[in-house]
Every structure is written in structure tokens, then in C-alpha cells.
N, C-alpha and C positions, 0 to 999 in steps of 0.2 A: 507200143510206147505209151499210150494213154494209161494202160494198166499200171505201168511202172510209175508214172507220175502220181497216181492215186496212192500207191504204196508209199511214196515219199511223203505224202501228207501225213500218214500215220507215223512215219519216222519223225517228222517235225513235231508232232504232238508229244511224242515220248521225250524228245530232247527239251522241249519247252518245260515239261514237268520236271525233268532233271535239273534244269537251271533254277527253277523255283524252290527246289529242296535244299539249296545251299544255305548254310548258316551265315556265310560272309555276305551274300547278296540276296536281295529279294527283287523280283522283276514285276513290272506292270506293262500292259500293252501287249502287242504280239499279233498273232494271226486274226483275221476278221476285220482289220481296218485297212484303209487304202493310203495311209500317210507315207511320206517318203522314208525309207529305212534310215535310221540313225540311232545312236546310243547316247542317252543322257544319264550321268551318274551323280546322285546327290549323297554326299558323305553324311553319315549319321553317327558321329563320334561323340562320346560322352566325356572324354578326358578334357580337363581344363585347358583352354588355349588351342585346342586342335582345330577349331572352326576356321582359323585364319591361316592354316598351313597350306602350302602348295603341295599338290599330289599329281603325279603323272600316271597315266594309264596306257598300257601297251596292249594292242589287240592283234590277234591273228585270225584271218579268215580261213577256218578249217575247211568249210564246205561252201561252195557257191550254190545258188538257188535260182531256178526258173519258175516263174509264177504265171499261170494261165488264168485270166479273169473271164468269167462267163456271166451273161445276164440271166437272171432268174425272175420269173413273173409269179407273184403270189396269186394263187387261184381264187382266193376269197376277195382280196382287196383290189387285185389287178395292179398293185404297185410293182415296179421293176427295181430289183436290187442286184448287186454283183456278188458273186462268190468265186473263190479261187481254189486251184490246186497247185501244189508246189512239188518240185523234184530237186533233191540235193545231189551234187556231183562235184568232181574235181576234174581238172583239165591237164594234169601232167602225170606221167608214170611215177615220178618221185613221190608225189603226194598220195597217189593210190597205194604205193608200196608202204608208206608210213602208216596209213590207216589200216591196211591189211595186217601189218605187223603187230597191232594192238590186240588182235584176236576178237575184237568187239563188232566188226563190221563185215557185211557181205559186199564185195566189190564186183560190179558188172561192167565190162568194157563194151562200149557202143561200136559196132563194126564201122570201120572206115573213118572214125572220128577220134580226136584227142579228148575223149569224154568217158569218164568212169562214174556210173551211178553208185550211190552209197546208201546202204540201209543197215540198221542195227540187226545183229543176229538174235538177240534176246531182249525184246522190248520190255518185258516184265521185270528183268533182273538188273538191267543196266541203268544206273542212276547218275546223278551229277558227280558224285565222288569217284565213281569208276571212270567216267570220261576224263575228269581233271587229272586223276592219277595216271591215266594213259598218256595224256598230253605232257605231263610233267616227268614222265619216265626218262631215264638217261638214254634209252634206245630210241626215243621219239625225237625227230629233228624238226623243231618248230621253224627253223630258218628257211625251209622250202615252201612255206605258206606265205601269202601276202600279209604284210604287217604294216602297222602305223601307230602313232601315238596321239594323244590329246591330253589336255591338262586342266586342272582346277588351280588357278592362280590364288595368291594370298588374298586378293580382293574379291574373289568370286565365291558364290555359294554352291556352284555345281560345275561339272565338266561336261562339255558337249562335243561329240565327235564330228558333227556336221554330217552331210549326206554320205551314206555308205551303200555299197552294192548289197543286194539281198543275199543272205546266206546264214551260216552258223559260225559264231565267233567265240573264240577263247580270249578272255581278258585278264590281264595281270595288273594289280595296283602296285605302285612303288612302295606301299606299306605292307605288301605281302598277301593281300586278299586276292582271290581268284574266282572267276565265274565262267560258265559256258552258256550262251544264250542265242536263240534264233533271232534274226533281225530281218523279218519280212516287212516290217513297218517301223515306225518310231517306237523305241523301247526306252523306258525309264527304269533305272536301277537305284534302289536305296542301298547304299553301301554301309554295312554294319561292321565297324572296325574296332579292334582293341589294340591299344598301343602298349609297348613294354612299360613296366612300372618298377619301382624299387622301394625298399624300406631300409632303415638303418637303426642299429642298436649299439650300445656300449655296455661294459660290465662294471662301471664304477660311476658313482655320483661325486665322490670326493677322492682325491689322491694327493700324495706327497710328491715333492720334487724327486725325480728319478724313478718314480713308480711307472709301471707299464699299464696302459689302458688298451683293452682289446675291443676292436670294432668289427661288426658284422653287417655287410650290405647284401641284401637279397635282391636279385634281378629276376623279375617274372617275365618270361618270354611267351607271347601269345602263340597260339597254334597257327595263326595266319601270317606270321612274320615273314618278311622278305629276306633274301640272302644279302644282308647289309650289316655293317658293324654297329654295335652298341658301345657307347663310350661312357664310362663312369668318371664323373668329375668330382673330386674330393678337395675341399677347401678347409684349411685348418689355420687357427690363430698361432701367433708366434710363440706362445707358451707351450706348444707341443712339437715334438720332433718325430716325424713320420718314418717308420720303417717301411720302405717301398715294396718289400717282398710280400706277396699275397698267396694265400692258400685257397684253392677253389674246390668246391664240393657240389655234387648233384649233376654234373655234366654227363652227357652221353660218352660211351667209351670211344667212339670215333667221331671226329678226331679227338685224340686224348687231350684233356684240358684240366690239369690239377694244380698248376701254378701259374702265376702271372706277376706283373710288376708295374708299379706306378712310375710315371715319368714326371719329373719336377717341371713346373711351369713358372708363370710370372709371380713375383712377390709384389704385394701392394702394401706400401707403408701406412702405418696408422696415423690418423689425424683426429684432432679435437677429442682426444681421450680414447678413441676407438683403437683397438689393437690391429696390428698389421696381420696380413694373411698371405698364405702361399697356396697356389692351386696345383693340384696333381691330376693327371689323367691316366686312365687305363682303358685300352680299347679291346673289346671282345671281338675277335675276328669274325668277318661275315660268315665264313664256313662254319664256325662254331655256333653262331647265332642260329643259322638255318638247321644245323644238326640237332639243336636243342629246342625245337618248336614245342610249345606246350609245357616246357619244364621250368623249374625255378633253380637258378644257380646261386650259390652262397659264396661270398668272398669274405675272408677273414684276414685281418691285418692288425698291426699294433702301432701305438705311438707312445713316447715317453714324455712325461711332464718335465719341462726343463727350467732353467734359471730365469727365463723371461716370463714365467707364469705370474699373473697379477693376482695378489691375494684377494680373496672374496669376490673375484670377478670370473665369470664362467669362461673357460677355454672351449671354444666351439670347434667341432669337426662336422662339416656338412657334406652331404653327397647327393648328387642328382645324376640322371642319365640323359643322354641325347641319342636320338635315332631318327634318321631321315628328316632332319629339321625340327623334330619334336623334342622338347625339353621338359622333364618333370620338375616339380617343385622340390626345392632342397629339403631333404630329411635331416634334421638337426639333432645332434647329440652334444652333450657338454659335460665337463668335469671341472671341479672347483678345488683349489688349494686353500688352506686355512692358516691361521696364525694365532698365537697368544702373547699377551704382554704380562710381565710381572716385575715387581720391585723387591729389592732387598731392604728391609726396614728394621728399625730398632724395636725390640719386643715391648718396651715400655711406652715409647712414643712413636706410634706407627706412621706419623707424618715425617719422621726423619729418615731420609733415604741414605743407606749406607753404601759406600763405594769399597771396592777391593775384594769383594767375594768372587769366587770362581765356581763354575758348575760344569757338569757334563749331563747330557740328555740321554735317557734310556727309554726302551719300550716296555719295561716291566718294573715292578716294585722291587724285586730281588733278582740279581744277575740280569738276564736278558741281553739284548743287543744295544750297543751304543748308537745313537743317531748323531752322526758327525755333522758339524756345521762349519760354515765359512762366514767371515765378517762381511756384511753387505754395506753397512754404513756405520762409521764410528760416531760416538756421541759428540754433539757440538751444540753451540748456542742456537744454531739455525733449526735443528731438529728436536729441541727441547731436552738435550742431554740424554738421548736414547741410543743405546747400542743396538743396532738391528743386525740380526743374523738370519741366514737362511740355511735350509738343509743342503748339505753338500752333494754334488754329483760325484760319481765314481772317478777317482784319480785327482780330485782337487785337493789343495793343501788346506787342511782343517785347523781350527783353533779351538781353545776353550772359551766358554761363555763367561764374560765378566760383567758383574752387576755393580752398582745401581739399578737403573731402569733399563729393561731389556725387552726387545720384541724378537720373537722367533717366527720366521715365515716358511711357507712351503710344507705345511703339515697336513696329515690326513685327519679325518673326523674321528678321533679316538683319544684315549687318555695317554699322556706322556708323563715321564718321571724325571725330576731334576735331582741330581745328587751333588751336594755341596762338597767340593774338594779343598776349598780354602775359605776360611771365614774372614770377615773384616777384622782389621787390627783391633784387639781388645775385646773381641766377642768370641763366644763359644761356637765351634763348628757343629753343625747339625749331624745327628747320627743317622737318621733314616732319609729316604728319598721323599720329595714332595710331589704329589700328583697334580697335574693340570690337564684339563680337557680342552682340546682345540675343537671348537664348534663354529657353526655358521651363525650363531646368535650374536646379538649386540652386546658389546662390552659394557661394563658399568660406566657411570657418568664420568668418572675420572680416567676412563679408557684403560684401566688396569684390571686384568682378569684375576690376578692373585697377588697377595703380599706375603713374602716369606720372611719370617721374623728370626732375629738372632738376639741373644741375651748376653749381658756382660757378666763378669765375675768368674770365680773358680768353678771347675766342673764338679758338681755335687754327685754323690753316689745316687744310684737309682732309687734307694729307699727314702732318701731325704735325711737320714741320721748320720752317725759316724761310720756306719757300714757294719756288715756282719763278718767280714773276712777275718778281722782280728780275733773274734770269738772262736772261729773255726781253728785258727792257729793255736790259741791258748789251750783250747780243749784238747787238741792233738798232743800238745806238750804234756799236759797233766795225765792223759791216758798212758803215755809212754813212761812217765816218771813212776806212776803207780805200778806198772808192770815190772820195772826194774826193782822197785822196793819189795815187791812180792817175791821175786826170785831170790833176792838177798836174804829175806827172812827164812825161806825154806832151807837155804844152804846152812844158815846158822843153826837151825833146829836139827838138821841132820847131823851136824858135827857134835 
């Protein structure tokens, strides 16, 4: 039996080395000290705000240990110290069967006792990852081993198990990290953890009303993640209408995960000039999170700019994720709608604003698509006699643009073209379209981006004279007459 115990010391050394090789945990302390067995875990997380999070640790005592302490006298100094040997074992057939099923251990039954000694089959090849993979396998039943929990609360810097029986322990963090460590004395573990993170992008800086903006949220799932859900929280301003259908890419085949959907949450009304917002959530199921350890999932969805968009004010779409009490900082994207102002004025006196002109708006100088509008606010004394229009949404009843002084809202950052369909009374109608560029720049001092001029009087030919058409007509008549005269002369000569 003494020989068996010495063999177990070698097993303990191998297991201690295995625990130290984990990337998730690093250990200090262990064999060679005589302190009371216990586990202290100090989180070492770099993500902002993680130091104050509560974390729970679940431990399983995979192996029990017996320690024999012997006095040893140093022959040179005569000092007496203690040295020990340890043997690892289990005390139920169920536990012995679970360990035997991993294929990693030799199991030896002690005659007449409920005691099975345990040692590694291959000490040189079996490391921490192999042990943890065995404990995590679906065929391994952790519930037959003694278990317990201890916590790091929000106000604490570390988690302490208190006194434990000596043995070999498998530990799971609520955040997903895992470790296997011998506990023959007080052990301190520095937990190195990575939380899930996210980024967000959109495909537009500017957009017109009824334009579609495409958003992409990437969720980075760490290798050490637990089987717990991750929730995407998306908050948008009232100037955007979210399409809740989401396309998912990058996920493992099992379980299949290619589509998802947002659920609408609370709406917050705007105050003091700030826009109102609506919150949406999308939960990535726990099984999907665990199946995609170490992967990046991409979520793509869209929103339309709607009639509530505020001109020259960014419409925000923010996203963050939550996981086991941890919340990332919002990743913010924005899109802006624009406007332009113009006046119909007299060509001779550009301070005279003309009423009664009508226009249609296009996206090209020739032909192109008409940009339909609705009347947002009619001219009045209160608004400075400005007719305000906005780009129409699909299905709305549209109108023509009537000048005087006009403002058109809900535009993209590009050139638009106004075609005059009716001139002010007594003025000539313009032949071509007038180009106006909606930009995010500051309008001129009088807040008018462009003045479109009309002139009085008859419509003059394009050359400025009496025109060339009459000369073409007279010339054609003379040529015809000369031909007739020539034919008549030949007939007379022939007779």
C-alpha cells in the first residue's frame, strides 16, 4: 500500500502540471505546503466594467486524497521538516466507472473496502485539455461526484471556497472558463477570462426618406463561453423603422442558425429636443452560443428612414450585447437626411419672390425618376411663408411643388433636378431642369440654397433674331418654283 501512495504522488504532480497549462486559469500554491485545502479565484478580466460583476463557480471533487506527513531531519543542519505523500482515490463504484470510461485512468479496487485508487495511464501525454474534455464529455456524469458552489459578489475582488477536503477538483465558472486543479493545500487561481464582444456597421451616411439602411452586427464568442444566452439589444430613434427579420451567418451547422428576429420592446418618448427611441432585443439561444465557441456570428438586418426623420439630425441605431450580467458599450451607427431651400424670383429683380409656379422633382437632368413629395407644412405668416414638402413614402398621396419659397426635406446627399411645369402668371416657363445639391453644409445667410429666375415678355427664338425657319420655308418654295419653271421650258422647246 505504501508503494501505491508513492505512485499517487507522481499522479498528483502530473495533474498539477496539467492545471497549470490551461489558458483560462493559472494556479499558485499546491503541494509542499501544510495550509488548509481551499480554492481562491481572482478574476483577471480586461473588459470595461467586468471587475464589479458577480461570478459563480461550481466545483466537482473528482478525486479524494489521503496525505501522510512524515518528519524529515536535515543531516547537515539537524532541522526537522515535514514531507508528505498523497494517494488519489474514489469511494463509490459509480465514480470509478465514470473515470474508467474516459480511458485515461487505471483503476485499482482495494479488497474489502469501498475504495478505488486512481492513476493516469499516460502521464506524459495526458494534459489539462484532455482531462477537461473527458469531464465535459456527454458520456461523463459529473452529478455522481461531490459538488458545491462559491461566488464572487459584485462588491468583492475574489471568490473564496472556504475549507475543502483534499483532492483533485474540476471547476466551472459561470462565464464558461474551466480548470482542473489539485487541492492538497490552499490554492490561488488567477482567472483569465474573455467576455463576448460586438461591433456594428451600416452602409450609408446619408439617406432619403423611404431609403433602406443595412446594418451588420458581429458577435464575437470566446472559446471559454458558458452555455448561456447572449442577447443583442438594438435601440433606434423614431426616424427609423426597423425590419425585425435578421439573417445570420458564420454559425456552426448544429444547431442550425441562419435566421432570427428582433422583439420590440419599450418606446421612450423624446424630451428637450432629443428624439424618442425604441428598444429591440434578439436572444442567441444558450445551445447556439455554446455550439459556436470561438466563432464570430454576423447578424444583418435593415431599417427604413421614415417621415419622422429630423433633417440634418443623425438618426441613431445602437447595439450592445448582454451575457451573464455583463453588458458591452453601445456600438453606434447613424444616418442623416438632408434638405434644400429655393425661391422662385423675378429675373430682373431677384428680391421679388414670385408665387404660382409649380415644379416636379427628378433624380436626373433628362428623363430619370420623379421624386414624389407630400406637403408637410403650408406657407403661413408663422413659418415665413415657406411651403415645406418632404419626400413621400410608398402609398402616400403626393402633390406638386408650389413656389414662392420652398423647402424640400428628406433628401439624400446628391444632386436633384427641378422641372418647372407651370410658370408664374406673366412669366415665361423654363425649358430645362434646374439642378440643386442637397448637402450637409450650411445654407447661405438668407437660408436659401438657390434662386430660380423667370423672365417676363414673349418667348424669343433661341437665336435672338426673327428666326431662321421662315428662310428655310421661302428657300424651299423657290427651289420648287425653279423646278416647275425648268420642266415647263423643256416641254416648250420639245414642241
